[in-house]
All heavy atoms as a GROMACS GRO file, in nm:
protein
  599
    1MET      N    1  -1.426   4.181   5.825
    1MET     CA    2  -1.438   4.310   5.762
    1MET      C    3  -1.593   4.351   5.763
    1MET      O    4  -1.679   4.271   5.734
    1MET     CB    5  -1.399   4.298   5.618
    1MET     CG    6  -1.423   4.415   5.528
    1MET     SD    7  -1.370   4.389   5.360
    1MET     CE    8  -1.372   4.555   5.305
    2ALA      N    9  -1.621   4.479   5.803
    2ALA     CA   10  -1.749   4.526   5.806
    2ALA      C   11  -1.800   4.547   5.661
    2ALA      O   12  -1.725   4.568   5.563
    2ALA     CB   13  -1.751   4.658   5.877
    3HIS      N   14  -1.934   4.538   5.645
    3HIS     CA   15  -1.993   4.555   5.517
    3HIS      C   16  -2.083   4.678   5.514
    3HIS      O   17  -2.125   4.729   5.614
    3HIS     CB   18  -2.083   4.428   5.481
    3HIS     CG   19  -2.003   4.300   5.479
    3HIS    ND1   20  -1.925   4.270   5.374
    3HIS    CD2   21  -1.991   4.205   5.565
    3HIS    CE1   22  -1.859   4.161   5.395
    3HIS    NE2   23  -1.898   4.108   5.514
    4MET      N   24  -2.106   4.725   5.395
    4MET     CA   25  -2.199   4.838   5.378
    4MET      C   26  -2.345   4.787   5.408
    4MET      O   27  -2.372   4.666   5.389
    4MET     CB   28  -2.190   4.904   5.241
    4MET     CG   29  -2.262   4.834   5.132
    4MET     SD   30  -2.274   4.928   4.979
    4MET     CE   31  -2.106   4.912   4.916
    5GLN      N   32  -2.428   4.877   5.454
    5GLN     CA   33  -2.572   4.843   5.485
    5GLN      C   34  -2.648   4.927   5.384
    5GLN      O   35  -2.622   5.040   5.351
    5GLN     CB   36  -2.604   4.883   5.625
    5GLN     CG   37  -2.529   4.806   5.729
    5GLN     CD   38  -2.572   4.853   5.865
    5GLN    OE1   39  -2.677   4.880   5.903
    5GLN    NE2   40  -2.468   4.877   5.950
    6LEU      N   41  -2.754   4.861   5.325
    6LEU     CA   42  -2.836   4.923   5.219
    6LEU      C   43  -2.971   4.948   5.275
    6LEU      O   44  -3.032   4.862   5.350
    6LEU     CB   45  -2.840   4.834   5.103
    6LEU     CG   46  -2.708   4.812   5.027
    6LEU    CD1   47  -2.726   4.717   4.908
    6LEU    CD2   48  -2.648   4.938   4.978
    7ALA      N   49  -3.038   5.050   5.235
    7ALA     CA   50  -3.172   5.088   5.273
    7ALA      C   51  -3.239   5.146   5.141
    7ALA      O   52  -3.166   5.196   5.051
    7ALA     CB   53  -3.190   5.185   5.379
    8LEU      N   54  -3.369   5.131   5.132
    8LEU     CA   55  -3.440   5.178   5.006
    8LEU      C   56  -3.563   5.253   5.051
    8LEU      O   57  -3.638   5.222   5.143
    8LEU     CB   58  -3.483   5.050   4.922
    8LEU     CG   59  -3.535   5.069   4.788
    8LEU    CD1   60  -3.423   5.133   4.696
    8LEU    CD2   61  -3.577   4.935   4.730
    9GLN      N   62  -3.578   5.366   4.980
    9GLN     CA   63  -3.700   5.454   4.999
    9GLN      C   64  -3.773   5.452   4.867
    9GLN      O   65  -3.716   5.446   4.754
    9GLN     CB   66  -3.666   5.595   5.034
    9GLN     CG   67  -3.612   5.618   5.176
    9GLN     CD   68  -3.600   5.761   5.204
    9GLN    OE1   69  -3.565   5.842   5.123
    9GLN    NE2   70  -3.626   5.793   5.336
   10ARG      N   71  -3.910   5.453   4.879
   10ARG     CA   72  -3.991   5.464   4.766
   10ARG      C   73  -4.086   5.591   4.781
   10ARG      O   74  -4.161   5.594   4.881
   10ARG     CB   75  -4.076   5.339   4.740
   10ARG     CG   76  -4.181   5.350   4.622
   10ARG     CD   77  -4.255   5.219   4.603
   10ARG     NE   78  -4.354   5.241   4.503
   10ARG     CZ   79  -4.484   5.249   4.525
   10ARG    NH1   80  -4.524   5.246   4.650
   10ARG    NH2   81  -4.568   5.264   4.424
   11ASP      N   82  -4.078   5.685   4.697
   11ASP     CA   83  -4.159   5.808   4.700
   11ASP      C   84  -4.143   5.869   4.843
   11ASP      O   85  -4.238   5.920   4.894
   11ASP     CB   86  -4.306   5.778   4.664
   11ASP     CG   87  -4.319   5.725   4.521
   11ASP    OD1   88  -4.243   5.767   4.438
   11ASP    OD2   89  -4.406   5.648   4.498
   12GLY      N   90  -4.020   5.871   4.892
   12GLY     CA   91  -3.990   5.944   5.013
   12GLY      C   92  -4.018   5.858   5.144
   12GLY      O   93  -3.992   5.904   5.250
   13GLU      N   94  -4.075   5.736   5.131
   13GLU     CA   95  -4.103   5.656   5.250
   13GLU      C   96  -4.015   5.533   5.247
   13GLU      O   97  -3.982   5.487   5.138
   13GLU     CB   98  -4.252   5.608   5.240
   13GLU     CG   99  -4.351   5.726   5.239
   13GLU     CD  100  -4.356   5.802   5.375
   13GLU    OE1  101  -4.337   5.734   5.477
   13GLU    OE2  102  -4.381   5.920   5.377
   14TRP      N  103  -3.979   5.485   5.366
   14TRP     CA  104  -3.900   5.362   5.374
   14TRP      C  105  -3.965   5.254   5.307
   14TRP      O  106  -4.080   5.225   5.338
   14TRP     CB  107  -3.857   5.334   5.514
   14TRP     CG  108  -3.766   5.427   5.573
   14TRP    CD1  109  -3.794   5.524   5.668
   14TRP    CD2  110  -3.630   5.457   5.531
   14TRP    NE1  111  -3.686   5.604   5.693
   14TRP    CE2  112  -3.586   5.568   5.611
   14TRP    CE3  113  -3.545   5.406   5.435
   14TRP    CZ2  114  -3.458   5.616   5.600
   14TRP    CZ3  115  -3.419   5.457   5.425
   14TRP    CH2  116  -3.373   5.564   5.501
   15TYR      N  117  -3.908   5.174   5.214
   15TYR     CA  118  -3.971   5.066   5.148
   15TYR      C  119  -3.940   4.935   5.237
   15TYR      O  120  -3.838   4.904   5.270
   15TYR     CB  121  -3.897   5.044   5.006
   15TYR     CG  122  -3.965   4.931   4.929
   15TYR    CD1  123  -4.089   4.952   4.874
   15TYR    CD2  124  -3.906   4.816   4.916
   15TYR    CE1  125  -4.149   4.853   4.801
   15TYR    CE2  126  -3.963   4.710   4.842
   15TYR     CZ  127  -4.083   4.730   4.788
   15TYR     OH  128  -4.148   4.633   4.713
   16THR      N  129  -4.048   4.875   5.271
   16THR     CA  130  -4.045   4.761   5.358
   16THR      C  131  -4.079   4.627   5.285
   16THR      O  132  -4.087   4.521   5.347
   16THR     CB  133  -4.143   4.777   5.483
   16THR    OG1  134  -4.280   4.792   5.427
   16THR    CG2  135  -4.109   4.893   5.560
   17GLY      N  136  -4.109   4.637   5.161
   17GLY     CA  137  -4.130   4.511   5.082
   17GLY      C  138  -4.012   4.433   5.060
   17GLY      O  139  -3.901   4.474   5.090
   18ALA      N  140  -4.026   4.312   5.003
   18ALA     CA  141  -3.918   4.231   4.971
   18ALA      C  142  -3.838   4.290   4.856
   18ALA      O  143  -3.893   4.339   4.758
   18ALA     CB  144  -3.969   4.091   4.932
   19VAL      N  145  -3.707   4.283   4.869
   19VAL     CA  146  -3.616   4.338   4.769
   19VAL      C  147  -3.486   4.256   4.773
   19VAL      O  148  -3.438   4.218   4.885
   19VAL     CB  149  -3.586   4.489   4.792
   19VAL    CG1  150  -3.516   4.514   4.916
   19VAL    CG2  151  -3.512   4.547   4.670
   20SER      N  152  -3.434   4.239   4.657
   20SER     CA  153  -3.300   4.172   4.645
   20SER      C  154  -3.201   4.281   4.610
   20SER      O  155  -3.215   4.349   4.507
   20SER     CB  156  -3.308   4.066   4.536
   20SER     OG  157  -3.187   4.002   4.520
   21ALA      N  158  -3.104   4.298   4.693
   21ALA     CA  159  -3.001   4.406   4.669
   21ALA      C  160  -2.871   4.367   4.736
   21ALA      O  161  -2.867   4.268   4.816
   21ALA     CB  162  -3.051   4.531   4.737
   22GLY      N  163  -2.768   4.428   4.697
   22GLY     CA  164  -2.633   4.397   4.752
   22GLY      C  165  -2.540   4.506   4.711
   22GLY      O  166  -2.569   4.601   4.644
   23GLY      N  167  -2.420   4.492   4.764
   23GLY     CA  168  -2.305   4.593   4.740
   23GLY      C  169  -2.174   4.523   4.751
   23GLY      O  170  -2.157   4.416   4.812
   24GLN      N  171  -2.082   4.588   4.694
   24GLN     CA  172  -1.940   4.535   4.687
   24GLN      C  173  -1.842   4.653   4.690
   24GLN      O  174  -1.854   4.749   4.604
   24GLN     CB  175  -1.921   4.450   4.561
   24GLN     CG  176  -1.780   4.400   4.548
   24GLN     CD  177  -1.751   4.284   4.647
   24GLN    OE1  178  -1.835   4.206   4.675
   24GLN    NE2  179  -1.634   4.289   4.704
   25PRO      N  180  -1.745   4.655   4.783
   25PRO     CA  181  -1.633   4.749   4.775
   25PRO      C  182  -1.530   4.708   4.673
   25PRO      O  183  -1.507   4.594   4.660
   25PRO     CB  184  -1.584   4.754   4.914
   25PRO     CG  185  -1.610   4.614   4.973
   25PRO     CD  186  -1.731   4.566   4.898
   26TYR      N  187  -1.468   4.813   4.616
   26TYR     CA  188  -1.359   4.785   4.515
   26TYR      C  189  -1.245   4.877   4.562
   26TYR      O  190  -1.242   4.989   4.515
   26TYR     CB  191  -1.396   4.813   4.380
   26TYR     CG  192  -1.497   4.702   4.328
   26TYR    CD1  193  -1.628   4.718   4.327
   26TYR    CD2  194  -1.448   4.585   4.272
   26TYR    CE1  195  -1.718   4.622   4.284
   26TYR    CE2  196  -1.528   4.485   4.221
   26TYR     CZ  197  -1.665   4.509   4.227
   26TYR     OH  198  -1.754   4.408   4.185
   27PRO      N  199  -1.151   4.830   4.643
   27PRO     CA  200  -1.035   4.919   4.679
   27PRO      C  201  -0.947   4.953   4.560
   27PRO      O  202  -0.920   4.864   4.478
   27PRO     CB  203  -0.961   4.833   4.783
   27PRO     CG  204  -1.055   4.724   4.822
   27PRO     CD  205  -1.152   4.701   4.717
   28ASP      N  206  -0.908   5.071   4.556
   28ASP     CA  207  -0.813   5.128   4.452
   28ASP      C  208  -0.693   5.179   4.528
   28ASP      O  209  -0.694   5.295   4.559
   28ASP     CB  210  -0.876   5.229   4.365
   28ASP     CG  211  -0.784   5.279   4.250
   28ASP    OD1  212  -0.668   5.253   4.256
   28ASP    OD2  213  -0.841   5.341   4.158
   29ARG      N  214  -0.600   5.095   4.552
   29ARG     CA  215  -0.483   5.129   4.638
   29ARG      C  216  -0.399   5.238   4.573
   29ARG      O  217  -0.349   5.325   4.649
   29ARG     CB  218  -0.396   5.001   4.670
   29ARG     CG  219  -0.467   4.900   4.751
   29ARG     CD  220  -0.375   4.785   4.785
   29ARG     NE  221  -0.451   4.676   4.833
   29ARG     CZ  222  -0.478   4.653   4.964
   29ARG    NH1  223  -0.449   4.745   5.051
   29ARG    NH2  224  -0.548   4.546   5.002
   30SER      N  225  -0.391   5.236   4.446
   30SER     CA  226  -0.302   5.347   4.378
   30SER      C  227  -0.368   5.483   4.398
   30SER      O  228  -0.297   5.577   4.414
   30SER     CB  229  -0.278   5.316   4.235
   30SER     OG  230  -0.401   5.318   4.163
   31ALA      N  231  -0.503   5.493   4.400
   31ALA     CA  232  -0.566   5.620   4.421
   31ALA      C  233  -0.606   5.645   4.565
   31ALA      O  234  -0.650   5.754   4.601
   31ALA     CB  235  -0.694   5.624   4.338
   32ARG      N  236  -0.573   5.542   4.645
   32ARG     CA  237  -0.596   5.554   4.793
   32ARG      C  238  -0.756   5.579   4.821
   32ARG      O  239  -0.781   5.661   4.905
   32ARG     CB  240  -0.515   5.658   4.864
   32ARG     CG  241  -0.370   5.618   4.845
   32ARG     CD  242  -0.285   5.718   4.917
   32ARG     NE  243  -0.330   5.736   5.054
   32ARG     CZ  244  -0.264   5.715   5.166
   32ARG    NH1  245  -0.131   5.673   5.152
   32ARG    NH2  246  -0.307   5.725   5.286
   33VAL      N  247  -0.840   5.515   4.745
   33VAL     CA  248  -0.984   5.530   4.768
   33VAL      C  249  -1.040   5.386   4.759
   33VAL      O  250  -0.988   5.296   4.710
   33VAL     CB  251  -1.049   5.616   4.664
   33VAL    CG1  252  -0.993   5.753   4.670
   33VAL    CG2  253  -1.036   5.559   4.520
   34ILE      N  254  -1.166   5.379   4.822
   34ILE     CA  255  -1.253   5.257   4.800
   34ILE      C  256  -1.369   5.302   4.727
   34ILE      O  257  -1.440   5.388   4.769
   34ILE     CB  258  -1.287   5.204   4.936
   34ILE    CG1  259  -1.158   5.158   5.005
   34ILE    CG2  260  -1.377   5.074   4.917
   34ILE    CD1  261  -1.182   5.112   5.150
   35ARG      N  262  -1.398   5.232   4.619
   35ARG     CA  263  -1.521   5.257   4.536
   35ARG      C  264  -1.622   5.156   4.574
   35ARG      O  265  -1.583   5.044   4.602
   35ARG     CB  266  -1.484   5.255   4.386
   35ARG     CG  267  -1.375   5.354   4.347
   35ARG     CD  268  -1.340   5.349   4.212
   35ARG     NE  269  -1.219   5.421   4.176
   35ARG     CZ  270  -1.192   5.545   4.185
   35ARG    NH1  271  -1.294   5.632   4.227
   35ARG    NH2  272  -1.074   5.604   4.155
   36TYR      N  273  -1.745   5.197   4.573
   36TYR     CA  274  -1.852   5.100   4.615
   36TYR      C  275  -1.955   5.091   4.499
   36TYR      O  276  -1.987   5.189   4.432
   36TYR     CB  277  -1.926   5.155   4.735
   36TYR     CG  278  -1.846   5.139   4.861
   36TYR    CD1  279  -1.766   5.251   4.897
   36TYR    CD2  280  -1.846   5.027   4.938
   36TYR    CE1  281  -1.682   5.242   5.011
   36TYR    CE2  282  -1.769   5.018   5.052
   36TYR     CZ  283  -1.694   5.122   5.085
   36TYR     OH  284  -1.611   5.114   5.204
   37VAL      N  285  -1.995   4.966   4.474
   37VAL     CA  286  -2.098   4.939   4.378
   37VAL      C  287  -2.214   4.875   4.455
   37VAL      O  288  -2.197   4.782   4.528
   37VAL     CB  289  -2.051   4.846   4.267
   37VAL    CG1  290  -2.162   4.815   4.170
   37VAL    CG2  291  -1.935   4.914   4.187
   38ALA      N  292  -2.335   4.928   4.426
   38ALA     CA  293  -2.454   4.871   4.493
   38ALA      C  294  -2.553   4.839   4.374
   38ALA      O  295  -2.561   4.907   4.279
   38ALA     CB  296  -2.520   4.962   4.589
   39TRP      N  297  -2.638   4.737   4.395
   39TRP     CA  298  -2.734   4.697   4.293
   39TRP      C  299  -2.867   4.665   4.360
   39TRP      O  300  -2.873   4.622   4.475
   39TRP     CB  301  -2.682   4.575   4.209
   39TRP     CG  302  -2.650   4.458   4.292
   39TRP    CD1  303  -2.533   4.420   4.344
   39TRP    CD2  304  -2.745   4.353   4.337
   39TRP    NE1  305  -2.544   4.305   4.414
   39TRP    CE2  306  -2.679   4.261   4.420
   39TRP    CE3  307  -2.881   4.336   4.312
   39TRP    CZ2  308  -2.736   4.147   4.462
   39TRP    CZ3  309  -2.940   4.220   4.368
   39TRP    CH2  310  -2.864   4.130   4.443
   40VAL      N  311  -2.975   4.687   4.283
   40VAL     CA  312  -3.110   4.654   4.333
   40VAL      C  313  -3.172   4.580   4.214
   40VAL      O  314  -3.175   4.630   4.100
   40VAL     CB  315  -3.182   4.773   4.369
   40VAL    CG1  316  -3.324   4.749   4.402
   40VAL    CG2  317  -3.116   4.857   4.472
   41ASP      N  318  -3.233   4.469   4.245
   41ASP     CA  319  -3.314   4.392   4.136
   41ASP      C  320  -3.450   4.466   4.143
   41ASP      O  321  -3.528   4.456   4.236
   41ASP     CB  322  -3.330   4.248   4.179
   41ASP     CG  323  -3.406   4.162   4.082
   41ASP    OD1  324  -3.465   4.228   3.984
   41ASP    OD2  325  -3.420   4.044   4.093
   42THR      N  326  -3.479   4.535   4.028
   42THR     CA  327  -3.605   4.613   4.023
   42THR      C  328  -3.721   4.539   3.959
   42THR      O  329  -3.833   4.596   3.948
   42THR     CB  330  -3.577   4.738   3.942
   42THR    OG1  331  -3.534   4.700   3.802
   42THR    CG2  332  -3.470   4.825   4.006
   43GLU      N  333  -3.700   4.412   3.918
   43GLU     CA  334  -3.805   4.342   3.851
   43GLU      C  335  -3.943   4.334   3.919
   43GLU      O  336  -4.047   4.340   3.858
   43GLU     CB  337  -3.757   4.202   3.815
   43GLU     CG  338  -3.856   4.110   3.741
   43GLU     CD  339  -3.813   3.974   3.706
   43GLU    OE1  340  -3.719   3.927   3.765
   43GLU    OE2  341  -3.874   3.911   3.628
   44LYS      N  342  -3.941   4.320   4.051
   44LYS     CA  343  -4.058   4.304   4.127
   44LYS      C  344  -4.097   4.427   4.216
   44LYS      O  345  -4.192   4.420   4.291
   44LYS     CB  346  -4.052   4.179   4.221
   44LYS     CG  347  -4.036   4.047   4.143
   44LYS     CD  348  -4.020   3.929   4.239
   44LYS     CE  349  -3.998   3.808   4.150
   44LYS     NZ  350  -3.969   3.693   4.232
   45LEU      N  351  -4.027   4.537   4.194
   45LEU     CA  352  -4.058   4.656   4.265
   45LEU      C  353  -4.177   4.723   4.197
   45LEU      O  354  -4.186   4.740   4.082
   45LEU     CB  355  -3.940   4.752   4.265
   45LEU     CG  356  -3.817   4.712   4.351
   45LEU    CD1  357  -3.709   4.810   4.337
   45LEU    CD2  358  -3.856   4.690   4.492
   46PRO      N  359  -4.269   4.788   4.282
   46PRO     CA  360  -4.376   4.864   4.220
   46PRO      C  361  -4.328   4.995   4.163
   46PRO      O  362  -4.220   5.038   4.196
   46PRO     CB  363  -4.474   4.892   4.335
   46PRO     CG  364  -4.398   4.859   4.456
   46PRO     CD  365  -4.274   4.781   4.424
   47PRO      N  366  -4.397   5.054   4.061
   47PRO     CA  367  -4.350   5.175   4.004
   47PRO      C  368  -4.334   5.289   4.108
   47PRO      O  369  -4.408   5.289   4.206
   47PRO     CB  370  -4.461   5.208   3.903
   47PRO     CG  371  -4.529   5.077   3.873
   47PRO     CD  372  -4.512   5.002   3.998
   48GLY      N  373  -4.245   5.376   4.080
   48GLY     CA  374  -4.221   5.489   4.171
   48GLY      C  375  -4.086   5.542   4.168
   48GLY      O  376  -3.995   5.490   4.096
   49HIS      N  377  -4.057   5.643   4.245
   49HIS     CA  378  -3.930   5.705   4.251
   49HIS      C  379  -3.857   5.646   4.378
   49HIS      O  380  -3.910   5.645   4.486
   49HIS     CB  381  -3.942   5.859   4.267
   49HIS     CG  382  -3.808   5.926   4.283
   49HIS    ND1  383  -3.726   5.961   4.185
   49HIS    CD2  384  -3.741   5.962   4.400
   49HIS    CE1  385  -3.615   6.014   4.232
   49HIS    NE2  386  -3.619   6.020   4.361
   50TYR      N  387  -3.738   5.594   4.355
   50TYR     CA  388  -3.661   5.522   4.459
   50TYR      C  389  -3.530   5.598   4.490
   50TYR      O  390  -3.471   5.653   4.400
   50TYR     CB  391  -3.631   5.379   4.422
   50TYR     CG  392  -3.755   5.290   4.421
   50TYR    CD1  393  -3.836   5.286   4.305
   50TYR    CD2  394  -3.776   5.210   4.532
   50TYR    CE1  395  -3.945   5.205   4.308
   50TYR    CE2  396  -3.891   5.123   4.531
   50TYR     CZ  397  -3.970   5.126   4.418
   50TYR     OH  398  -4.086   5.048   4.426
   51THR      N  399  -3.486   5.584   4.619
   51THR     CA  400  -3.353   5.627   4.661
   51THR      C  401  -3.288   5.507   4.729
   51THR      O  402  -3.354   5.444   4.824
   51THR     CB  403  -3.364   5.747   4.752
   51THR    OG1  404  -3.424   5.855   4.687
   51THR    CG2  405  -3.220   5.785   4.797
   52ILE      N  406  -3.174   5.469   4.688
   52ILE     CA  407  -3.100   5.357   4.760
   52ILE      C  408  -3.000   5.442   4.839
   52ILE      O  409  -2.928   5.528   4.798
   52ILE     CB  410  -3.036   5.263   4.660
   52ILE    CG1  411  -2.968   5.150   4.744
   52ILE    CG2  412  -2.943   5.324   4.568
   52ILE    CD1  413  -2.923   5.031   4.663
   53LEU      N  414  -2.985   5.398   4.974
   53LEU     CA  415  -2.889   5.460   5.060
   53LEU      C  416  -2.795   5.354   5.106
   53LEU      O  417  -2.836   5.251   5.155
   53LEU     CB  418  -2.964   5.520   5.176
   53LEU     CG  419  -2.876   5.578   5.282
   53LEU    CD1  420  -2.808   5.706   5.236
   53LEU    CD2  421  -2.963   5.613   5.408
   54ALA      N  422  -2.668   5.373   5.093
   54ALA     CA  423  -2.571   5.280   5.140
   54ALA      C  424  -2.486   5.344   5.250
   54ALA      O  425  -2.426   5.458   5.232
   54ALA     CB  426  -2.474   5.252   5.030
   55VAL      N  427  -2.501   5.285   5.371
   55VAL     CA  428  -2.423   5.336   5.490
   55VAL      C  429  -2.297   5.254   5.485
   55VAL      O  430  -2.291   5.133   5.486
   55VAL     CB  431  -2.499   5.314   5.615
   55VAL    CG1  432  -2.416   5.352   5.739
   55VAL    CG2  433  -2.633   5.385   5.617
   56LEU      N  434  -2.182   5.326   5.488
   56LEU     CA  435  -2.050   5.262   5.462
   56LEU      C  436  -1.994   5.210   5.594
   56LEU      O  437  -2.023   5.258   5.698
   56LEU     CB  438  -1.952   5.360   5.404
   56LEU     CG  439  -1.994   5.433   5.280
   56LEU    CD1  440  -1.908   5.537   5.229
   56LEU    CD2  441  -2.016   5.323   5.164
   57PRO      N  442  -1.903   5.099   5.581
   57PRO     CA  443  -1.841   5.053   5.708
   57PRO      C  444  -1.766   5.179   5.777
   57PRO      O  445  -1.714   5.260   5.711
   57PRO     CB  446  -1.748   4.953   5.653
   57PRO     CG  447  -1.794   4.916   5.516
   57PRO     CD  448  -1.872   5.035   5.456
   58ASN      N  449  -1.761   5.168   5.904
   58ASN     CA  450  -1.693   5.268   5.986
   58ASN      C  451  -1.741   5.411   5.952
   58ASN      O  452  -1.665   5.503   5.958
   58ASN     CB  453  -1.532   5.262   5.959
   58ASN     CG  454  -1.484   5.125   5.989
   58ASN    OD1  455  -1.526   5.059   6.083
   58ASN    ND2  456  -1.394   5.087   5.912
   59TYR      N  457  -1.871   5.422   5.933
   59TYR     CA  458  -1.929   5.548   5.894
   59TYR      C  459  -1.901   5.657   5.995
   59TYR      O  460  -1.905   5.775   5.960
   59TYR     CB  461  -2.078   5.538   5.865
   59TYR     CG  462  -2.162   5.500   5.986
   59TYR    CD1  463  -2.218   5.600   6.060
   59TYR    CD2  464  -2.186   5.369   6.029
   59TYR    CE1  465  -2.294   5.575   6.178
   59TYR    CE2  466  -2.256   5.334   6.135
   59TYR     CZ  467  -2.320   5.438   6.211
   59TYR     OH  468  -2.384   5.409   6.320
   60GLN      N  469  -1.883   5.623   6.118
   60GLN     CA  470  -1.866   5.717   6.226
   60GLN      C  471  -1.735   5.809   6.202
   60GLN      O  472  -1.733   5.918   6.254
   60GLN     CB  473  -1.858   5.659   6.361
   60GLN     CG  474  -1.980   5.580   6.403
   60GLN     CD  475  -1.962   5.428   6.369
   60GLN    OE1  476  -1.895   5.384   6.276
   60GLN    NE2  477  -2.036   5.340   6.445
   61VAL      N  478  -1.639   5.749   6.138
   61VAL     CA  479  -1.510   5.816   6.127
   61VAL      C  480  -1.489   5.857   5.980
   61VAL      O  481  -1.375   5.907   5.948
   61VAL     CB  482  -1.396   5.731   6.176
   61VAL    CG1  483  -1.415   5.701   6.325
   61VAL    CG2  484  -1.387   5.599   6.095
   62ARG      N  485  -1.585   5.847   5.894
   62ARG     CA  486  -1.570   5.884   5.752
   62ARG      C  487  -1.610   6.032   5.724
   62ARG      O  488  -1.711   6.076   5.787
   62ARG     CB  489  -1.640   5.788   5.658
   62ARG     CG  490  -1.588   5.650   5.658
   62ARG     CD  491  -1.675   5.569   5.570
   62ARG     NE  492  -1.614   5.435   5.556
   62ARG     CZ  493  -1.534   5.395   5.466
   62ARG    NH1  494  -1.474   5.490   5.380
   62ARG    NH2  495  -1.482   5.275   5.468
   63ASP      N  496  -1.540   6.095   5.630
   63ASP     CA  497  -1.582   6.227   5.587
   63ASP      C  498  -1.717   6.219   5.516
   63ASP      O  499  -1.802   6.311   5.530
   63ASP     CB  500  -1.478   6.294   5.497
   63ASP     CG  501  -1.350   6.327   5.573
   63ASP    OD1  502  -1.358   6.347   5.692
   63ASP    OD2  503  -1.249   6.335   5.508
   64VAL      N  504  -1.743   6.106   5.444
   64VAL     CA  505  -1.859   6.090   5.372
   64VAL      C  506  -1.920   5.950   5.426
   64VAL      O  507  -1.878   5.848   5.383
   64VAL     CB  508  -1.837   6.074   5.215
   64VAL    CG1  509  -1.978   6.050   5.149
   64VAL    CG2  510  -1.773   6.199   5.169
   65PRO      N  511  -2.014   5.958   5.527
   65PRO     CA  512  -2.058   5.841   5.587
   65PRO      C  513  -2.147   5.757   5.514
   65PRO      O  514  -2.168   5.631   5.535
   65PRO     CB  515  -2.134   5.891   5.716
   65PRO     CG  516  -2.174   6.033   5.679
   65PRO     CD  517  -2.076   6.084   5.584
   66ASP      N  518  -2.220   5.817   5.414
   66ASP     CA  519  -2.312   5.734   5.333
   66ASP      C  520  -2.318   5.789   5.188
   66ASP      O  521  -2.273   5.893   5.160
   66ASP     CB  522  -2.454   5.731   5.393
   66ASP     CG  523  -2.507   5.872   5.414
   66ASP    OD1  524  -2.517   5.948   5.320
   66ASP    OD2  525  -2.538   5.909   5.531
   67LEU      N  526  -2.373   5.700   5.099
   67LEU     CA  527  -2.389   5.732   4.963
   67LEU      C  528  -2.532   5.712   4.930
   67LEU      O  529  -2.601   5.624   4.982
   67LEU     CB  530  -2.296   5.649   4.878
   67LEU     CG  531  -2.149   5.645   4.906
   67LEU    CD1  532  -2.081   5.540   4.825
   67LEU    CD2  533  -2.086   5.787   4.882
   68SER      N  534  -2.587   5.779   4.832
   68SER     CA  535  -2.724   5.763   4.782
   68SER      C  536  -2.728   5.781   4.629
   68SER      O  537  -2.649   5.846   4.577
   68SER     CB  538  -2.816   5.853   4.854
   68SER     OG  539  -2.799   5.990   4.815
   69ALA      N  540  -2.829   5.720   4.574
   69ALA     CA  541  -2.854   5.740   4.432
   69ALA      C  542  -3.010   5.721   4.407
   69ALA      O  543  -3.079   5.651   4.488
   69ALA     CB  544  -2.783   5.632   4.345
   70ASP      N  545  -3.058   5.798   4.317
   70ASP     CA  546  -3.208   5.794   4.286
   70ASP      C  547  -3.228   5.720   4.149
   70ASP      O  548  -3.139   5.727   4.062
   70ASP     CB  549  -3.259   5.933   4.270
   70ASP     CG  550  -3.259   6.010   4.402
   70ASP    OD1  551  -3.280   5.946   4.508
   70ASP    OD2  552  -3.215   6.131   4.390
   71PHE      N  553  -3.337   5.655   4.145
   71PHE     CA  554  -3.373   5.589   4.022
   71PHE      C  555  -3.530   5.581   4.017
   71PHE      O  556  -3.599   5.589   4.112
   71PHE     CB  557  -3.310   5.452   4.003
   71PHE     CG  558  -3.347   5.350   4.103
   71PHE    CD1  559  -3.449   5.253   4.077
   71PHE    CD2  560  -3.280   5.339   4.229
   71PHE    CE1  561  -3.482   5.160   4.173
   71PHE    CE2  562  -3.306   5.241   4.320
   71PHE     CZ  563  -3.412   5.152   4.294
   72GLU      N  564  -3.579   5.554   3.900
   72GLU     CA  565  -3.720   5.548   3.872
   72GLU      C  566  -3.759   5.411   3.822
   72GLU      O  567  -3.691   5.357   3.729
   72GLU     CB  568  -3.762   5.656   3.769
   72GLU     CG  569  -3.908   5.688   3.759
   72GLU     CD  570  -3.951   5.785   3.874
   72GLU    OE1  571  -3.863   5.864   3.925
   72GLU    OE2  572  -4.072   5.780   3.904
   73VAL      N  573  -3.862   5.348   3.879
   73VAL     CA  574  -3.917   5.225   3.826
   73VAL      C  575  -4.054   5.266   3.750
   73VAL      O  576  -4.144   5.322   3.814
   73VAL     CB  577  -3.947   5.117   3.938
   73VAL    CG1  578  -4.012   5.000   3.874
   73VAL    CG2  579  -3.816   5.080   3.995
   74LEU      N  580  -4.065   5.237   3.625
   74LEU     CA  581  -4.177   5.270   3.542
   74LEU      C  582  -4.278   5.153   3.538
   74LEU      O  583  -4.237   5.037   3.537
   74LEU     CB  584  -4.130   5.313   3.402
   74LEU     CG  585  -4.030   5.424   3.397
   74LEU    CD1  586  -3.987   5.447   3.250
   74LEU    CD2  587  -4.088   5.550   3.458
   75ALA      N  588  -4.396   5.190   3.521
   75ALA     CA  589  -4.506   5.087   3.502
   75ALA      C  590  -4.484   5.018   3.363
   75ALA      O  591  -4.441   5.086   3.270
   75ALA     CB  592  -4.647   5.150   3.502
   76PRO      N  593  -4.504   4.890   3.360
   76PRO     CA  594  -4.487   4.813   3.229
   76PRO      C  595  -4.585   4.862   3.120
   76PRO      O  596  -4.684   4.920   3.141
   76PRO     CB  597  -4.514   4.674   3.266
   76PRO     CG  598  -4.565   4.669   3.403
   76PRO     CD  599  -4.553   4.806   3.462
   0.00000   0.00000   0.00000
């Protein structure tokens, strides 16, 4: 089974630092959809505005090939 691929941007630039992240599909057969959950460990990320991008398996044939969400990491 193919897995989703995750990428992270910080303040509009691709983030290349170390990051712990993952994702998990949750098929809902009764609704005929697959829901995806992605997580990012933000403990060691520098402050800034982030976008996580999840490229879904078989993205070439999907109506929605990727998902994204924004979040903010604040200075302590």
